[in-house]
BAFI-3210 file (N, C-alpha, C; in Angstrom, 3 decimals, decimal comma, padded with zeros to 6 digits):
// residues 272
n [1|2|3|4|5|6|7|8|9|10|11|12|13|14|15|16|17|18|19|20|21|22|23|24|25|26|27|28|29|30|31|32|33|34|35|36|37|38|39|40|41|42|43|44|45|46|47|48|49|50|51|52|53|54|55|56|57|58|59|60|61|62|63|64|65|66|67|68|69|70|71|72|73|74|75|76|77|78|79|80|81|82|83|84|85|86|87|88|89|90|91|92|93|94|95|96|97|98|99|100|101|102|103|104|105|106|107|108|109|110|111|112|113|114|115|116|117|118|119|120|121|122|123|124|125|126|127|128|129|130|131|132|133|134|135|136|137|138|139|140|141|142|143|144|145|146|147|148|149|150|151|152|153|154|155|156|157|158|159|160|161|162|163|164|165|166|167|168|169|170|171|172|173|174|175|176|177|178|179|180|181|182|183|184|185|186|187|188|189|190|191|192|193|194|195|196|197|198|199|200|201|202|203|204|205|206|207|208|209|210|211|212|213|214|215|216|217|218|219|220|221|222|223|224|225|226|227|228|229|230|231|232|233|234|235|236|237|238|239|240|241|242|243|244|245|246|247|248|249|250|251|252|253|254|255|256|257|258|259|260|261|262|263|264|265|266|267|268|269|270|271|272]
n.u [000,846|000,607|001,746|000,468|001,853|002,395|002,006|000,070|-002,321|-005,684|-006,843|-005,228|-004,350|-006,667|-008,089|-008,586|-010,192|-012,860|-012,578|-011,266|-011,933|-012,309|-009,764|-008,093|-008,995|-008,821|-006,642|-003,614|-000,931|002,637|005,593|007,470|010,181|011,062|011,361|013,238|015,381|015,601|016,386|018,915|020,218|020,277|021,779|024,215|025,231|027,567|027,586|024,844|021,397|018,634|016,129|013,217|011,573|008,359|006,831|003,842|002,257|-000,298|-002,771|-001,055|000,078|002,659|004,094|003,671|005,041|007,661|008,094|007,997|010,297|012,207|012,697|012,536|009,900|008,864|005,838|004,523|001,800|-000,613|-003,400|-006,191|-008,144|-006,866|-004,617|-005,905|-006,931|-004,550|-003,516|-005,593|-005,377|-003,238|-004,148|-004,327|-005,400|-006,357|-004,433|-002,947|000,231|001,928|004,133|007,748|008,955|007,351|006,158|003,499|002,824|001,503|002,047|003,674|005,190|006,614|006,949|007,754|007,952|009,746|012,868|016,041|018,393|017,645|016,827|017,598|016,502|014,346|011,178|008,750|005,809|003,694|003,051|004,646|003,925|002,151|003,596|005,207|007,935|010,364|010,253|009,979|012,417|014,233|013,329|013,761|016,550|017,226|016,197|017,337|019,793|023,087|025,559|022,605|019,478|017,139|013,988|011,480|008,337|006,064|003,078|002,672|000,132|-000,742|-001,869|-002,441|-002,530|-004,373|-007,879|-009,437|-007,686|-007,339|-009,949|-010,668|-008,872|-009,809|-012,307|-011,532|-010,382|-012,599|-014,561|-013,285|-012,745|-010,641|-008,603|-006,502|-005,100|-004,055|-002,835|-000,189|001,702|002,441|004,592|007,416|010,367|012,569|012,062|011,917|014,525|015,981|015,181|016,051|018,779|020,074|020,669|022,857|024,140|023,642|020,280|018,811|016,913|014,480|012,312|009,336|007,011|003,499|000,130|-003,461|-006,164|-009,421|-012,698|-016,171|-017,076|-014,610|-013,441|-015,117|-014,593|-011,870|-011,889|-013,376|-011,596|-009,901|-008,870|-009,466|-011,771|-015,432|-016,776|-018,315|-021,705|-021,408|-022,310|-022,681|-021,471|-023,094|-023,685|-021,109|-020,490|-022,293|-021,214|-018,759|-019,578|-020,423|-017,948|-016,730|-018,385|-017,900|-015,214|-014,468|-013,084|-013,868|-014,031|-015,052|-013,487|-011,303|-008,110|-005,924|-003,052|000,307|003,366|005,610|007,465|010,562|012,398|015,498|018,080|021,304|022,045|024,637]
n.v [-001,199|002,136|004,862|008,031|011,289|012,794|015,572|016,056|015,167|015,764|018,555|018,050|019,355|019,982|017,761|016,640|018,312|017,986|015,909|016,180|015,894|013,099|012,331|013,365|011,863|009,121|008,318|006,368|006,552|006,976|005,050|006,068|005,604|005,975|008,717|009,406|008,098|009,579|012,021|011,297|010,802|013,363|014,730|013,566|014,891|017,333|020,470|020,451|021,445|021,309|021,773|021,134|020,694|019,914|018,623|018,927|018,648|018,192|017,403|017,406|015,062|013,861|016,141|016,500|014,260|014,950|017,277|016,143|014,648|016,539|018,417|021,702|022,882|023,580|023,482|022,723|023,229|023,135|023,073|024,676|023,849|021,687|022,921|024,518|022,521|021,436|023,619|023,927|021,668|022,288|024,348|026,829|029,451|029,848|032,166|033,025|032,447|029,683|028,859|029,402|026,982|025,824|026,534|027,238|026,962|028,275|026,713|024,809|021,701|022,366|025,061|026,282|028,607|029,005|030,024|029,970|027,313|026,625|024,476|021,328|018,893|017,540|016,346|014,264|012,965|010,483|011,793|012,370|011,316|013,095|015,192|017,315|016,133|017,370|020,176|020,025|018,870|020,940|022,896|021,622|021,398|024,064|024,694|023,048|022,922|022,203|019,721|017,686|015,995|014,251|012,823|010,355|009,081|006,458|004,916|001,870|000,125|-003,221|-005,603|-008,238|-011,446|-011,775|-012,592|-010,294|-008,141|-008,729|-008,718|-006,118|-004,651|-005,446|-004,200|-001,477|-001,345|-001,873|000,012|002,404|005,820|006,879|005,105|003,484|005,412|007,274|005,785|005,432|003,437|003,252|004,886|003,661|002,073|002,541|005,003|006,668|006,303|007,472|010,156|010,798|010,022|011,587|013,869|013,380|011,076|007,465|006,170|005,043|002,601|001,871|-000,143|-000,462|-002,410|-002,001|-001,494|-001,000|-001,581|-001,783|-000,792|-000,901|001,781|003,128|001,888|002,674|005,426|005,397|004,545|006,646|008,721|008,558|009,874|008,757|007,338|007,225|009,957|010,800|011,362|011,533|010,411|006,973|006,334|005,093|002,594|001,546|001,459|-000,475|-002,778|-002,777|-003,279|-005,923|-007,178|-006,508|-007,830|-010,463|-010,763|-009,680|-009,835|-011,610|-009,546|-007,557|-006,216|-005,365|-005,900|-003,609|-003,738|-002,543|-001,720|000,491|002,549|004,044|006,156|007,397|009,875|011,403|014,667|016,401]
n.w [000,000|-000,861|000,946|002,040|001,829|004,953|005,278|003,420|004,371|004,820|006,641|008,901|011,237|012,562|013,206|015,715|017,168|018,078|019,792|022,138|024,905|025,220|024,436|026,451|028,658|027,977|026,403|026,275|028,697|029,235|030,066|032,891|032,866|030,284|029,911|031,777|030,626|028,241|029,367|030,374|027,959|026,834|028,772|028,366|026,222|025,241|026,844|027,321|027,411|029,536|028,303|026,549|023,413|022,855|020,316|018,573|020,856|021,769|024,127|026,203|027,322|026,925|027,537|030,307|031,299|030,534|032,089|034,643|034,531|034,811|032,826|031,396|029,345|026,049|024,790|021,838|019,828|017,297|017,407|018,652|020,574|021,772|022,895|024,780|026,457|027,420|028,876|030,721|032,300|033,825|035,287|034,056|031,808|028,349|026,536|028,621|030,225|031,662|034,466|034,442|033,699|031,801|028,617|026,477|023,125|020,152|017,411|014,779|013,638|011,391|011,613|014,375|015,898|017,908|019,463|017,777|018,204|020,858|022,419|024,009|023,532|021,152|020,899|019,462|020,203|019,393|017,044|014,755|012,285|011,221|010,201|007,728|006,130|004,982|005,488|008,231|009,035|008,419|010,221|012,683|012,605|012,821|015,326|017,300|019,845|019,344|020,345|020,342|021,096|019,104|019,106|018,487|019,427|019,998|021,168|020,226|019,186|019,722|017,353|017,114|018,781|020,852|021,047|021,425|020,610|017,898|016,842|017,427|015,837|013,325|013,383|013,315|010,771|009,141|009,917|010,187|009,258|007,691|008,200|007,110|005,721|007,600|009,548|011,741|011,431|008,855|008,659|008,402|009,809|008,176|006,957|009,186|010,101|008,014|008,271|010,901|011,005|009,143|010,459|012,059|014,204|013,800|013,856|016,872|018,722|021,245|023,274|025,204|027,061|027,538|028,794|028,681|030,793|030,126|030,934|029,804|029,328|029,190|026,990|024,873|024,969|024,370|021,691|020,572|020,837|018,723|015,675|013,232|013,470|013,598|015,399|018,576|018,126|015,393|012,070|011,764|014,178|016,139|015,017|014,790|017,517|018,411|017,218|018,473|021,079|020,874|020,492|022,916|024,813|024,119|024,689|027,154|030,460|033,559|035,323|033,806|031,840|029,110|027,599|026,210|024,463|024,189|022,501|023,473|021,596|020,986|018,911|018,224|017,791|017,914|017,142|015,764]
ca.u [000,000|001,380|001,316|000,339|002,693|001,610|001,634|-001,056|-003,544|-006,604|-007,222|-004,488|-004,209|-007,975|-008,801|-008,905|-010,883|-014,080|-012,264|-010,309|-012,324|-011,971|-008,307|-007,529|-009,391|-008,687|-005,410|-002,635|000,246|003,922|006,410|008,343|011,572|011,388|011,746|014,520|016,374|015,800|017,190|020,296|020,777|020,552|022,863|025,473|025,679|028,384|026,872|023,421|020,384|017,458|014,899|012,713|010,451|007,395|006,225|002,555|002,083|-001,670|-003,330|000,025|000,452|004,125|004,586|003,671|006,152|008,914|008,209|008,306|011,686|013,091|012,885|011,671|009,264|008,085|004,813|004,122|000,580|-001,369|-004,845|-006,613|-008,837|-005,889|-003,830|-006,749|-006,984|-003,242|-003,449|-006,586|-004,886|-002,261|-004,799|-004,183|-006,382|-005,828|-004,068|-001,985|001,342|002,262|005,425|008,874|009,351|006,464|005,547|002,584|003,055|000,712|002,990|003,656|006,509|007,288|007,163|007,462|007,947|010,721|014,164|017,061|019,359|017,115|016,444|018,508|015,730|013,118|010,396|007,423|005,155|002,428|002,735|005,511|003,270|001,388|004,490|005,811|009,299|011,442|010,145|010,223|013,858|014,858|012,959|014,457|017,959|017,322|015,740|018,116|021,126|023,925|024,852|021,341|018,765|015,836|013,359|010,082|007,779|004,692|002,457|002,368|-000,892|-000,651|-003,060|-002,610|-002,100|-005,573|-009,101|-009,853|-006,821|-007,569|-011,288|-010,639|-008,199|-010,735|-013,311|-010,932|-010,204|-013,905|-015,379|-012,500|-013,020|-009,454|-007,633|-005,323|-004,371|-003,365|-002,208|001,224|002,602|002,969|005,921|008,239|011,642|013,518|011,808|012,352|015,980|016,457|014,958|016,849|020,211|020,639|021,106|024,060|024,442|022,610|019,105|018,716|015,540|014,204|010,897|008,779|005,669|002,516|-001,237|-004,615|-007,298|-010,519|-014,087|-016,930|-017,040|-013,264|-013,207|-015,807|-013,832|-010,598|-012,197|-013,840|-010,457|-009,099|-009,377|-009,869|-013,034|-016,554|-016,827|-019,628|-022,641|-021,198|-022,966|-021,929|-020,944|-023,957|-023,499|-019,785|-020,550|-022,977|-020,249|-017,759|-020,160|-020,362|-016,567|-016,482|-019,095|-017,265|-013,804|-014,195|-012,787|-014,932|-014,097|-015,657|-012,457|-010,486|-006,757|-005,294|-001,614|001,151|004,819|005,982|008,709|011,261|013,412|016,318|019,413|022,031|022,417|025,839]
ca.v [000,000|003,367|005,803|009,415|012,209|013,309|016,955|016,132|014,687|016,883|019,075|017,308|020,103|020,185|016,485|016,231|019,398|017,517|014,679|016,523|015,322|011,675|012,214|013,601|010,840|007,715|007,951|005,770|007,303|006,364|004,656|007,148|005,273|006,510|010,121|009,422|007,724|010,740|012,995|010,816|010,997|014,793|015,101|013,058|015,815|018,428|021,743|020,161|022,218|020,490|022,357|020,262|021,102|018,827|019,043|018,241|018,269|017,770|017,781|017,506|013,797|013,782|017,331|016,228|013,343|015,700|018,120|015,282|014,201|017,653|019,310|022,819|022,408|024,374|022,600|023,321|022,560|024,040|022,956|025,544|023,099|020,884|023,829|024,898|021,383|021,349|024,692|023,698|020,635|022,912|025,422|028,102|029,745|030,255|033,574|033,232|031,511|029,087|029,203|029,431|025,656|025,399|027,504|026,622|027,763|028,014|026,512|023,492|021,112|023,048|026,461|026,215|029,914|029,022|030,610|029,077|026,693|026,906|023,272|020,194|017,720|017,680|015,124|014,165|011,798|010,132|012,943|012,607|010,914|014,216|016,283|017,342|015,818|018,274|021,420|019,700|018,685|022,268|023,566|020,951|021,783|025,436|024,777|022,239|023,309|021,043|018,464|017,512|014,753|014,264|011,534|010,105|008,115|005,999|003,732|001,042|-000,811|-004,554|-005,948|-009,693|-012,083|-012,152|-012,418|-008,894|-007,300|-009,024|-008,250|-004,650|-004,173|-005,656|-003,141|-000,230|-001,432|-001,842|001,159|003,623|006,789|006,880|004,412|003,083|006,597|008,005|004,860|005,812|002,347|003,466|005,496|002,533|002,415|003,053|006,435|007,328|006,281|008,474|011,478|011,030|009,815|012,671|014,932|013,069|009,679|006,528|006,050|003,955|002,340|001,098|-000,476|-000,815|-002,959|-001,378|-001,885|-000,405|-002,453|-000,869|-001,200|-000,551|003,226|003,519|001,383|003,579|006,669|005,173|004,544|007,980|009,644|008,326|010,754|007,990|006,654|008,139|010,547|010,824|012,206|011,424|009,319|005,725|006,041|004,154|001,249|001,115|001,154|-001,759|-003,830|-002,766|-003,937|-007,368|-007,589|-006,381|-008,897|-011,744|-010,825|-009,088|-010,726|-011,693|-008,226|-006,616|-005,392|-005,905|-005,360|-003,020|-003,912|-001,650|-001,618|001,896|002,523|005,314|006,245|008,517|010,119|012,586|015,556|017,183]
ca.w [000,000|-000,932|001,974|001,610|002,564|006,065|005,070|002,501|005,006|004,896|007,945|009,919|012,480|013,187|013,284|017,081|017,869|018,728|020,516|023,187|026,199|025,192|024,324|027,779|029,628|027,618|025,716|027,195|029,114|028,913|031,211|033,346|032,549|028,963|029,993|032,475|029,619|027,378|030,111|030,382|026,626|026,676|029,681|027,814|025,184|025,767|026,905|027,189|028,115|029,832|027,774|025,489|022,572|022,669|019,058|018,486|022,259|022,015|025,420|027,181|027,961|026,934|028,224|031,743|031,565|030,419|033,272|035,786|034,384|035,101|031,697|031,029|028,118|025,107|024,236|020,564|019,381|016,423|017,579|019,753|021,623|022,507|023,745|025,911|027,374|028,069|029,869|031,773|033,207|034,709|036,002|033,366|030,767|027,050|026,540|029,701|030,169|032,951|035,044|033,515|033,222|030,721|027,705|025,519|021,924|018,954|016,318|014,144|013,450|010,288|012,024|015,808|016,529|018,991|019,145|017,230|019,121|022,192|023,170|023,929|023,127|020,377|021,006|018,850|020,785|018,739|016,192|013,610|011,037|010,689|009,793|006,389|006,560|004,569|006,246|009,639|009,236|008,434|011,463|013,783|012,514|013,326|016,701|018,241|020,269|019,040|020,064|021,039|020,836|018,445|019,410|018,116|020,367|019,746|021,735|019,061|019,632|019,142|016,579|017,147|020,023|021,598|020,273|021,470|019,785|016,483|016,458|017,504|014,632|012,208|013,467|012,842|009,317|008,474|010,299|010,216|008,188|006,821|009,057|006,342|005,272|008,658|010,480|011,864|011,110|007,511|008,826|008,797|010,425|007,186|006,790|010,411|010,118|007,062|008,854|012,101|010,810|008,344|011,346|012,824|014,493|013,365|014,705|017,840|019,144|022,459|023,361|026,506|026,998|028,413|028,458|029,339|031,093|029,845|031,062|028,613|029,123|028,778|025,639|023,954|024,952|023,658|020,259|020,177|020,836|017,513|014,623|012,050|013,749|013,807|016,725|019,226|017,395|013,954|011,364|011,834|015,507|016,855|014,455|015,211|018,938|018,553|016,890|019,533|022,251|020,623|020,751|024,355|025,529|023,810|025,087|028,460|031,580|034,556|035,957|032,872|031,217|028,029|027,669|025,034|024,684|023,398|022,581|023,386|020,826|020,884|017,867|018,727|017,219|018,387|016,055|016,116]
c.u [000,879|000,846|001,307|001,246|001,892|001,174|000,431|-002,374|-004,460|-006,922|-006,500|-004,459|-005,534|-008,712|-009,292|-009,761|-012,108|-013,837|-011,413|-010,661|-011,984|-010,459|-007,667|-007,789|-008,908|-007,429|-004,397|-001,491|001,499|004,662|007,349|009,800|011,999|011,964|012,998|015,650|016,647|016,635|018,652|020,965|021,119|021,736|024,215|026,024|026,441|027,592|025,370|022,567|019,162|016,181|014,485|011,616|009,584|006,530|004,954|002,150|000,667|-002,192|-002,299|000,410|001,974|004,743|004,700|004,815|007,493|009,136|008,602|009,739|012,688|013,402|012,033|011,143|008,612|007,116|004,217|002,937|-000,256|-002,871|-005,282|-007,243|-007,867|-004,993|-004,628|-006,827|-005,665|-003,133|-004,400|-006,102|-003,854|-002,836|-004,659|-005,267|-005,670|-005,576|-003,153|-000,857|001,618|003,646|006,556|009,241|008,455|005,967|004,684|002,512|002,125|001,675|002,886|005,073|007,303|007,619|006,790|007,287|008,930|012,051|015,129|017,975|018,933|016,799|017,485|017,839|014,551|012,413|009,084|006,809|003,807|002,040|003,505|004,846|002,392|002,280|004,885|007,323|010,359|011,415|010,411|011,700|014,566|014,559|013,666|015,946|018,173|017,111|016,695|019,463|022,022|025,130|023,599|020,639|017,431|015,229|011,912|009,563|006,364|004,311|001,948|001,403|-000,727|-001,970|-003,319|-002,202|-003,238|-006,780|-009,526|-009,011|-007,110|-008,938|-011,368|-009,975|-009,103|-011,827|-012,764|-010,792|-011,549|-014,657|-014,597|-012,791|-011,873|-008,300|-006,363|-004,461|-003,523|-002,673|-000,708|002,172|003,082|004,299|006,858|009,610|012,644|013,314|012,218|013,872|016,571|016,320|015,934|018,352|020,859|021,148|022,364|024,268|023,342|021,460|019,245|017,260|015,535|012,706|010,530|007,385|004,756|001,125|-002,233|-005,650|-008,547|-011,868|-014,849|-016,859|-015,675|-012,949|-013,889|-015,050|-012,521|-010,822|-012,556|-012,707|-009,645|-009,691|-009,889|-011,161|-014,176|-016,547|-018,228|-020,544|-022,478|-022,043|-022,080|-021,421|-021,776|-023,760|-022,134|-019,789|-021,251|-022,019|-019,172|-018,290|-020,173|-018,968|-016,284|-017,140|-018,422|-015,894|-013,515|-013,929|-013,974|-015,085|-014,669|-014,652|-011,807|-009,127|-006,286|-003,787|-000,810|002,619|005,139|007,370|009,272|012,356|014,201|017,623|019,994|022,449|023,557|025,945]
c.v [001,245|004,349|007,213|010,283|012,839|014,746|017,118|015,673|015,863|017,239|018,378|018,030|020,280|018,886|016,157|017,253|018,923|016,310|014,918|015,871|013,845|011,473|012,356|012,413|009,443|007,346|007,372|006,725|006,495|005,979|005,799|006,888|005,835|007,911|010,308|009,057|008,886|011,807|012,579|011,023|012,463|015,202|014,609|013,941|016,981|019,737|021,601|021,161|021,337|021,266|021,518|020,967|019,869|019,213|018,234|017,750|017,831|018,291|017,712|016,222|013,682|014,988|017,092|015,289|014,071|016,595|017,293|014,766|015,336|018,576|020,565|022,513|023,554|023,415|023,267|022,546|023,529|024,057|023,714|024,764|022,246|021,756|024,238|023,765|021,230|022,393|024,429|022,660|021,172|024,146|026,790|028,252|030,077|031,769|033,939|032,228|030,969|029,527|028,969|028,063|025,142|026,599|026,738|027,526|027,317|027,925|025,104|022,952|021,855|024,495|026,573|027,589|030,033|029,588|029,555|028,570|026,838|025,676|022,176|018,912|018,174|016,337|015,278|012,870|011,593|011,182|012,999|012,263|012,013|015,272|016,173|017,221|016,850|019,570|021,182|019,532|020,034|022,998|022,936|021,312|023,192|025,487|024,131|022,881|022,088|020,963|018,349|016,269|015,036|012,877|011,520|008,968|007,757|004,902|002,914|-000,062|-002,152|-004,922|-007,446|-010,199|-012,483|-011,941|-010,956|-008,031|-007,500|-008,540|-006,722|-004,070|-004,330|-004,585|-001,822|-000,221|-001,256|-000,540|002,478|004,525|006,839|006,218|004,051|004,281|007,200|007,096|005,117|004,691|002,417|004,220|004,428|003,002|002,960|004,544|007,222|007,401|007,325|009,871|011,743|010,970|010,892|013,812|014,628|011,579|008,772|006,464|004,857|003,799|001,609|000,897|-000,868|-001,389|-002,204|-001,836|-000,978|-001,491|-001,582|-001,504|-000,675|000,951|003,686|003,058|002,279|004,899|006,540|005,181|005,954|008,993|009,568|009,083|009,999|007,206|007,664|008,658|010,504|011,812|012,151|010,298|008,079|005,378|004,976|002,725|000,697|000,695|-000,178|-002,914|-003,924|-003,478|-005,454|-007,899|-007,569|-007,535|-010,256|-011,886|-010,334|-010,167|-010,770|-010,388|-007,163|-005,682|-006,135|-005,223|-004,892|-003,035|-003,066|-002,035|-000,141|001,967|003,933|005,185|007,526|008,634|011,372|013,396|016,454|018,437]
c.w [000,000|000,088|001,428|002,452|003,683|005,880|004,153|003,131|005,281|006,340|009,092|011,256|013,214|013,478|014,693|017,835|018,638|019,624|021,765|024,518|026,276|025,142|025,700|028,699|029,278|026,831|026,703|027,514|028,767|030,189|031,593|032,988|031,195|029,084|030,843|031,519|028,674|028,083|030,134|029,032|026,385|027,543|029,197|026,701|025,823|025,721|026,841|027,960|028,320|029,527|026,576|024,715|022,347|021,477|018,801|019,862|022,590|023,338|026,537|027,878|028,040|027,629|029,719|032,116|031,503|031,635|034,494|035,737|034,574|033,954|031,863|029,634|027,357|024,429|023,005|020,010|018,539|016,676|018,827|020,888|022,440|023,387|024,975|026,939|028,120|029,180|031,029|032,774|034,183|035,409|035,360|032,301|029,468|027,072|027,675|029,537|031,567|033,433|034,051|032,958|032,098|029,937|026,720|024,300|020,812|017,776|015,796|014,038|012,392|010,617|013,497|016,440|017,679|018,514|018,631|018,345|020,578|023,018|022,985|023,501|022,294|020,415|020,248|019,344|020,102|017,694|014,884|012,282|010,450|010,037|008,322|006,598|006,199|005,370|007,734|009,922|009,309|009,737|012,662|013,786|013,059|014,838|017,697|018,558|020,135|019,990|020,918|020,533|020,139|018,619|018,959|018,985|019,943|020,725|020,559|019,490|018,932|018,463|016,531|018,527|020,936|020,693|020,259|020,554|018,302|016,023|016,497|016,258|013,413|012,197|012,943|011,324|008,612|008,718|010,327|009,026|007,189|007,562|008,296|005,960|006,375|009,663|010,537|011,485|009,667|007,553|009,334|009,267|009,420|006,962|008,021|010,482|009,184|007,649|009,997|011,833|009,952|009,218|012,127|012,971|013,962|014,361|015,640|018,271|020,477|022,545|024,788|026,293|027,960|028,002|029,164|029,584|031,104|030,161|029,843|028,327|028,611|027,365|024,611|023,849|024,223|022,155|019,799|020,144|019,551|016,338|013,409|012,275|013,835|015,238|017,303|018,484|015,894|013,367|011,445|013,220|016,217|016,337|014,837|016,673|019,193|018,268|017,958|020,778|022,091|020,930|022,249|025,116|025,309|024,461|026,490|029,506|032,535|035,324|035,027|032,220|030,056|028,090|026,293|025,294|023,708|023,533|022,411|022,781|020,708|019,827|018,134|017,964|017,853|017,163|016,506|015,288]
res [m|k|s|q|t|p|g|q|i|e|n|a|k|d|r|f|s|s|r|v|t|d|y|v|r|y|r|p|r|y|a|t|e|i|f|q|w|l|r|e|e|v|e|a|c|e|g|a|t|l|r|a|a|d|i|g|a|g|t|g|i|s|t|e|h|l|l|q|a|g|f|a|v|d|a|v|e|p|n|t|e|m|r|e|a|l|l|a|q|h|g|w|r|q|g|t|q|p|a|a|e|l|r|v|v|n|g|s|a|e|a|t|g|l|a|a|a|s|v|g|l|i|l|a|a|q|a|f|h|w|f|e|p|k|a|t|r|l|e|f|q|r|l|l|r|r|p|g|i|v|a|m|l|w|n|d|r|r|t|t|g|t|e|f|l|e|r|y|e|d|l|l|v|r|r|g|l|d|y|a|q|v|n|h|k|q|w|d|e|s|r|l|s|k|f|l|s|e|g|g|s|p|m|r|t|r|s|w|e|s|h|q|d|l|d|w|e|s|l|v|g|r|v|a|s|s|s|y|m|p|g|r|g|d|a|g|f|a|r|m|q|d|e|l|e|e|i|f|r|a|c|a|s|s|e|g|r|v|r|m|s|y|d|t|r|v|f|l|a|r|w|a]
***
C-alpha cells in the first residue's frame, strides 16, 4: 500500500478538535523510565540544556512526563482546543502563560515559533506521522542546540495475540473513516531512520511494553479519541458502537475489562 505524505492529510491540524475530552481521559500514558532515559541521553551531550520542545504536544500527555523528568518544556501545538486542554490541566487559561518551566506555543513542526538553538531535546510523541518531513527537518535543525537529541515516540498498539486485539483491529479497518491513510505504522523504520540519521548519528531504538485495562465506558472513549473513527454524534458512531459492544461482551474478563496492549517505541538520534 502506498502511503500518503503526512503533510497532505486533509485538515491534519484540526482532526482532534471535537475529541479533546476523550483524548484527555482515555489515551494511554507512557512509562516514566522513557523520559529518564531521554534525560540521560541529553545530559550526555556536551553543553546540554534540559529544555525540550514537545512538538505536536496535544493535550500535554508527553509534556507532563517531560516536566516530571526535570525538563523545562516548550509545548508546541497548532490545535486551539488541545492547547486549551493542556493549559486547563495545569490550572491556566488560554491567553496566559504558565510558570517558567512550561511555555505553551501556537505553532507546528514546520514552524514552531521558537528561538534558534534553544532546546537540547526535540520530542514528537504520537505525532511525527502528521508532519511534512522536509520542512520539519529544516525547522528541527534550526531549533536544536547542538549536540542535542531528536526523538520520536509511539504507543504502538498490538493488533494480534488475543481475540480482542484481532477483532478490535478488524473493526478499525472496516469502520475507520481513513484508518489506512493516517495509520502511523505506515511510517516505517527506514523512513524514520532516514529522517533522524541525516542529522548526525545513526538512529537507535528502544521499546517498553505497556497496556490499558478498559471497562466498557473507557473502551468507547478510547475509540472515540481516535481521529480515524466516527466521533460521538457522527454518522456511523452508533453502528460502530454496537459492533464494539459485541466484541467487548465476547472478550471481556470476569471483571468486565479488556486489555489493550502496546509496545511503546522510541526512535532517537544525536544531532551534532
